[in-house]
N, C-alpha and C positions, 0 to 999 in steps of 0.2 A: 338478480340477473335478468337481462333483457331476454324476451322470448319473441320470436317471430310468430304471429298469429296467421294461420291459414284456415280457410273455411273449406270443408270437404263435404260433398253431398253423399250421404250413405245410401239412401234409397231412391231408386228411380221413380218411385211413386210420388216423389216431391212435385213432379210436374203436374200430376193430377191434383195434388192438394192445392197448388197455386191456382189452378183453374177454378176449383171449388171455392177457394177463398175470394176470388174475384167476383163470384156470384153472390157474395154476401154471407157465406156460411160462417157461423161463429166457430171460434177455435179457443182452446185452452192450451197454455204453455207450462211445461214443467222442466225445471233445470236440475240436473244431477251432475255430480263430479265423479269422474273415473280417474283415480290417481291424479296426475297433473293436467289432464285434459277435461274440458267442459263439454258435456253433451246436452244439447237443447232438444227436448222431445215435445213435439206439437201434435195434439190430437184434435180432430174435428168432430162435429156432432154425428157425422156419418161413420165415424170410426176409423177414418183414414189416419194413419200414423206416419209421421216423418221424424227422422233424427238428423240433426246437424251437429257435427263434432268440431269444436274449436281445438285444434291440435297445437300444443305448445312445443315448438321445435327449439332445440338447443341453438343458441347463438353465441356471439363473441362480443364481450364488452370492450369498450375503449381501453387501451393500455394504461390510460391515466386514471382509471377507476380502480381503487384498492380491492384486493381479493384475498380472502383467507383460504388456507388449506394448501395441500400439495407438499411436495418435497423438493428442496434445492439440493442438487447433486454437483459437487465440485471435485477437484482432483489435487493431490499433493504428490510431489516427486519422491518423497521419502517419509519415514516415520517421524513423529515428534521426537526431539532430542530430550524432552523432559516435560513435566506438567507443573512443577512447583517452581515459581520464580525466586524462591529463597534458596534453591539448589542449582537450578539451571537458569542462565540469563533469560530474561523474559522474552527477548526477541527470538530465542530459539525454542520457546515453548509454543509449538505450532497450533495448539487449541485454545490458548488463553484469550485470544481475541473473540472467541465465541462464548466462552464460559464465564469470564470475569468482567467486572465493571471498574471504572476509575472515578476519581473525583471530578474530572473534567474531560471532555472529548470534543472532537471536531463537530462543529454545528452543522448538522445535515440540512437545516433550513436555509443555509447560505450557499448550498451547492446547487447543482443543476436541477434538482427537484424543486428548489425554492427560488431564491433571489438571483442565483447565478453569479454571486460575488466570487466564487471559486468553482473550478470544475472537479476538484478532488481527484485529479489525475496524479497529483503529487501531494505530499503531506503539508503540514501547516506552515513550514519554513519560518518566516518572521511576521506574518500577518496575524497577530494574536487576537484581533477582534473576531477571528474565525473560530476561536476556542469557545465552546459552549458548556453549559452546566451538565452534570451527570449525577453521581451520588452526592456531590456538593451542589446545592441549588444556587449558591452564591459564595463569593469570597471578597475579602477586603485587605488592604495593607495600611493599617493606621500609622505606621512609621516605616523607615527603611530596613528594619530588621525583623518585622513581624508580619505573618500571614495568618488571617483568620478564615477558616472554612466553616460554612454553615451546612451541616449534613441534612439531606432531604429526609424528612420524616416519612414513614410508610414504606421504606425499601426493605425487602426481606431476602434472606438466604433461601436457597432451594428447600423444599419440604423433604429433607433427607437427613437422616441421623449423621452426626450428632447435633446439627443446627436446627432441624425440624421447623423451618419457616420462621426462625427468630428474626426480629427486626435488626437492621444494621444501626449501630450507634457510634458515637465519637470514639469510644474505647476500641472498637474494631479498626477504625482508621489509624489510631495511634499505634496499635499493634502492627499493622501492615507497614506503616512508614518505618518504624524502628527495625522491623525484621528485614525488609528489603534493602534498606540503607546499610545494615550491618552485615549482610550476607557476603562472605568473601568472594563468592562466585556470582553474586547478583549483578544485574546490569548497572545499577547506580554506583555501587562501590567500584566496579571495574572501570566504568566510564569516567567517573568524576573523582574517585579516591575518597578515602575515609575523612580527609581533612575538609571535604565539602559537605559532609552530612549536616543535617539540622543540629543546631546547638541544643535545642530542646523541643519536645513534642508532648503536649498534654491536652487532655479533655477538660474544657471549662465547664461543660454541662453535657447532657445526654446527646445534644446535636451540634456542639461547637468544639472545634479543634484549633489550638493555637500552635503555630510553628515559630520558633525563634531561629533565625538564620544569619550567617555573615552578611553584612550590608552589601558587599560586592557580588553576592550570589542570590539575592532575593529574586531577581528575574529568572535565574536558572531554576530555582525551586518552584516558582509559579508554573513553569512549563514542564519540568521533569518530575517533580513530586506531585503536582496537581494533575498534569496531563499525561504522565507516563509511568504511573505506579498503580498496581492492581490491588484492590481491596480483598483481603483474605479472610478466612474463617478461623479465628483463634482456637476454637475447641478442636478442630481437626488436627491442627499442629500439636496441640497439647496432648491429644489422645494417640496420635500415630507418629509424631516426631516430624513428619513431612507428608506431602501427598504426591510424591513421585509415582505412587500407585494410583492410577486414575479411578480405581474402584472406590477409594475413600474420599475423593475430591468433593468438596461442596463449595459453591460460590454463589453469586447473585445475578449472573448474567442471563441473557435471553435463551441460551441453549444449554441443556443438561446432557452431558456425555453419558450414553447408555451402553455402548459396546465398543470395543477396540480389538481388532484382529491384526496382530503385527504383520506388516507387509501386505495388508489387504484393504482394510477400511476402518473408518471411524464413524460412529453413528451418534446423533444427538436428537433429543426430542425437545419440543417447545416447552419453555418455562411458562406455564399458564398463569402464574401469579407475578409475572415480570412487571416492574413498577412503571416502565417507560411507555409513553404514548408517542405516536407519530407527530412531529411538529408541524407537518404540512396538513395532516388530517387529525387534529388533536382529539377527536372523539374515538380514535382507533388505538387500542392497546397493541403494543408490539410483543413478539414478532408476528408477521403475517403467515408465514409457512408453518406447517405442522411439524416438520422435521428437517434435519440436514443429514446428508450422507456425503462423506468425504472418502473418495477412493484413493488408494496409494498405488501409483503407477509410475515407476522410475523411467520406463522406456518412452521416449518422446513419440515414436510412431504409434505405439499402443494408445497413448493418451489422445493423439489426434484421431485415431480410429474410433475411440469411445465417444469423443465429442461429435465427430461426423455422423455417427449413428444415433445421436440424441440421448446417449447414456450419461452424458455430462452436460450440464447446463451452460457452463462458461469455461473458457480457457484464457490464460493471461500471458503476456509478453511473447507472442508468437513472432517468429522471424518473418521477413518479407516473403521468402519462398513459401512458407507454410500458409501465411495469410493469403497470398495470391492464389494458391491452389484451392483453399477452402472458399474463397470469395467467388471463384469460377464455378465450383461445384454446387455451392449453396448460397446464392446471392441474397436470400432472404435473411441471412444472419446479420445481427447488429454488430457494429464495429466502432472502436475508437483508436486513434493513433497516439502513441506516446514514445518514449525512448527506451531502447534496450540497454544492455550492459555496456558501459564504457570500458576501454582497455588502454592502459598506459604502460610504457616501458620505464618503470620507476627505478631510479638508481640512488644508492646511498651517497649522501653528500657529507656525512659526518666523519668519514675516514679520509684523512688527508693523503694517504698513500694511493687512493683510487683516483682515476681521472675525473670522476663526476663532481668532485668538490669544486672544480673550475667551471664557472658558468659558460665559458666559451665551448667547452666540450658538450655540455647539455644542449646548447643552442646548435652545435654542429650536428648532433643526432637528429634534431628536428629538420634541419636543412637537407639532410641525407635521406629522409623518409619522403617518398612521393605520396603524400596524404590524399591528394585529389585522385590519383590513380587507384589507391586502395578503396576510396569511397565509390568510385565509378565501377570498378571491376569486381572487387571482393563483395561489396554491399549493393551492387547493382544500382548505385546512385541513390539508394534509399537511406539517407542519413544526413548528418551535418559534420562539418570539419571541427568547429569549436564546441567543445563539450565540457570544459573545465574553466572556472569553477561552477559555471551556471549552464542550465539548459534554456533553450529559447521557448519556455512555456510560462503560463500565467503565474505559477508559484514562485518563479525567480525574477519576475518582471522588474522588481524594484532595484535590482543590481545588474541585470543582464545588459551587456554592451555588444551589439552586433560586431562581427569580425571586421566589417568594412569601416567601422567607426573607431577601431582600436588604433593606437599610435603606429605610425609608419617608420619612425626613427627611434634609436635607442634612447632610454630615459635615465640610465644610471651609468656611472663610469666603467663598471665591469661588464657592461652589456655591449654586444656588437650587432644586435638585431632589434628592429622594432617588432611589435607583436604580430602585425600582419605578415611580415616576412617569414616568421617562424612556421607558417602554414603553407609556404610556397616551397617548391622543389629547387634547391640550389646546391647540387653536389660539389661544384667547384669551390664555392665559399665554405662549405663544410670542411673540405680538405685544408683550406687556408686557416680556418679557426683551429683545427686540430694541430697544425704545424705551429701556430702562434702559441698554443697552450703547451707545446713541448712533445707533441705526438705526430711528427711528420710522417711516420710510417703506420699510423693508427695504433691499435692496441687490441688485446684479447680480453674478453669478459664473459660472464655467464649470466643467464636469467632463469630464475625459478619459475616453473609453470606446470600446468596439468595438461593432459592429453587434449582437453577441449580447446587449448590455445595454440596447438601446434600449427595448424594451417595458416592462421594469421601471422604468427611469429616467424614462420618460414619465409613469408614474403618480406617481412621486415629485415630478417637476417640477410637476405640477398641484397637488399638495397643498402644496408649498412656495410656489407663487405665491399661494395663499390668504392667506399671512401676509406677503407682500411680498418673498419671496426669489425672484429670477428666475435660475434655474439653467439656463444654456445647455448643451446637449449637444454636445460636440466629438467627433463620431464619427470614428474612425480605422480604417484597415485593420488587421487583427489583428497583423500583423508590426510595424507602426509603434506600435500601442498597447502591445504587449509590450516594445518598446524603451524607450518612455517610462516604463513601469512599472518595468522592471529598473533603469533609470538614474535613477529619481525625477526625471524632467524635467518633470513637470506644473507649471503655473504656480500653480494654486489648488486644484482638487479633482481626484480620480481615484477611479473605482470599482474596488475590489479586495476580495479576501477576507482572512481572518485566518489566521495560522499559529501563534498562541500555543499552541493545543491540541496541536500536533504535537510540539513540543520545548519543554515549559513552562519549564525552567530557563534557556533561551536568551533569554527576554524579547524576542522578535522585534520587536514593534511599539512598545516603549517605550525602546529604546536608540537614540539619534539616529544612531550610526555604522552601524547595521545597514541594509542596503539594502531590507529589508522594512518599515521604518518610514517609510511614505509620508506620515505626518503630520509628520515631523521632530520628534516629541514627545520631550521630555526633562524629567524631574522628579527632585528629590533623593530623594523617597520611593521611587520605583520603582528608581532607581539603587542606593540602599542595600539594597533587597530583592534586587536582582540580585547585588550583591557578596556579601551574606550567603549567598544561595542557592548561589553558586559554590563556597563552601567545603565544602558538603555533597554536591555532585554525586558520584554513584557511591559514596557513603560512608554517608549516612543518609537513607533514603527518607522516613521519617515526618517528619523535620525539614524536608526539602525541600518536601514537600506542604504542611506547615503554613505555611511562609513564603509560598507561593503563594496559599494560601487566605486568609491574613490581608490580603494586598494586593489581592485581587480586587475587593471593593466600591469601594475608592478608584479603581482604574483604570477601572471601568465608569462611575462617577459623573463622571470626568474627560472622558468622551466622547472617548477617545483615537482611536477609529475614526470620528469625525465622526458621521454619521447611521447609527444601527443599523437593520438590516433583518432580517426573519425568515430563517431558514435552512430550506430544503426538505429533506425526507427524500429519500434516494436508495436504489436497490435494485440488488443484485447478483443475477443469475440464472444458473443453470447446469442443463444436462441431467443427469438422474439417472445416466447412465452414467459421468459424471465424478465419481469417488468419492474419499473422504478429502479433500474440498475445503473444505467448511464455509463458504465465502466468506471464509476466513481468509487474505486475500491481502496483508495489511499487517503484515509480520513484522519485528521488530527495529527498527533504525534505517533507515527508508526502503528496504525490500526488497520492492517491489511484485512480486507474481506469482511469487515464489520458491516458492510452494506447489506449483508444477509438479514439483518434484523429489520431493515426498511423495505426490502424487496418483496414482491409477491409473484406467485406462479399462476398463470392463466391455464388452469387444468383443461378447460374446454378447448382452448386454442391448441394446446399440445396434442390432445386427442384428435382434433380435426386435422392436424398436420400428419397424423399417422404414427405418433410416438406415444 
């Protein structure tokens, strides 16, 4: 640590000693250390004694200099829904990103701390060269149906029973892959189905795993089995059946869970034997901080108060209003801008008795919504009109087409609008299209939503009423709404966001079998694009992006998401003592907040700022 050196004269007799010294008096010097300060004692022949103290004052290092120690404190809005990905979908296991490792993960060295090839504000999408090694130090595909993973020697489980610091081997990887792909409620089975699981998984030796997979799914397994499956401890499952009880959990990640108080907090301590080193500073073992503390605060105003007073180091996805307030009060805070939650008026197109099966009705809904007014007045102009299927950020750059470059005229026989027109306000044409579709007087419908959606949907309802569409709001308790959403149990319409941007080649909202396709939309053109795209996953980045870009105008024109609405900007903010952070919290395939292993806390800066 840098120290600012100041020289302090302790004795006023130093003046006298200087005079004597100038007359040729001989001196002797003795140096002693008092704790961190250096005391220089000078004695003359005449016995005059002087003391000069070199005082080492605390200073602040550059934020770019790594620092060990300290606590990273974050916040969650609720308790983890589970701890075991074999029981609870891994995306709902709120601690798994801290405690577990995968075969591959997003390459931190290619983010803002390193080469800047990505900003890690969004996940890996289709740029597979951003996927780096983790528990697997390398992998290969000798043919179209085989994946070979080479497990990194010297990686150990926590020093906790029953694993007791045992080294991770190929057998552990085989166990984890088989367990998570076979779990009825596991992410992989729910998302991809049992028919997509590996054909076989076996250990060729202590550090080599061979997967045999369907040839059309090799790319999917490289990304989802390699980059999105957590390696577990077999002995824990054998002894306890599962580890939904956090007390029995053992894993290999950088943070060991030590305490959990329901509705209050989670605590983690550093895994001092963690195998990974910082790729930017390869001499430094990870993690940097000594511990993590994760507060559970459901109320947004309480979360903001905790952050504002320095009790939380960072907050995510703030609204424009909250960001503006904090930025005015605390201009020293670090900030990055990203996108908030999208909202669409999704309507079922699979029921011929409903109006929405007709594209003209879906297009009429968009023409009746004054999207620019909603953006300007509801979101204070802080957002963008076009938010599906892509966002205008680096992670989607390969397929994103700006609205002003989209088609201005219809491109299919069943369409009456070009893409650009769908984002303009034309209530007269909306009435015309409704009449043409057989609804000259409009129609009644209902939309499933939660209380969080009411303000926005009330604006939409008034605008739709103007063209004869009477959209009743079916407001549900959050838990009930989420159940309806996950199960696609809505009768007609539901408000939800889009996921296409997150994992583009997965074609979330246009494959009827996927549970995120709340419109139940299916079309031969999008199915053909999905099938073609699947053959290039993890193999040809440019070809994959081109397929996605080519199909984009058609999908938008089809109004797959029903009524489009603007997407607001969101803001991540953090205190300047949390360093090497960059807001880069969305690494690899759905690895939120794993930045904690790379970040460091400047304890001296925090103290100097009064916290």
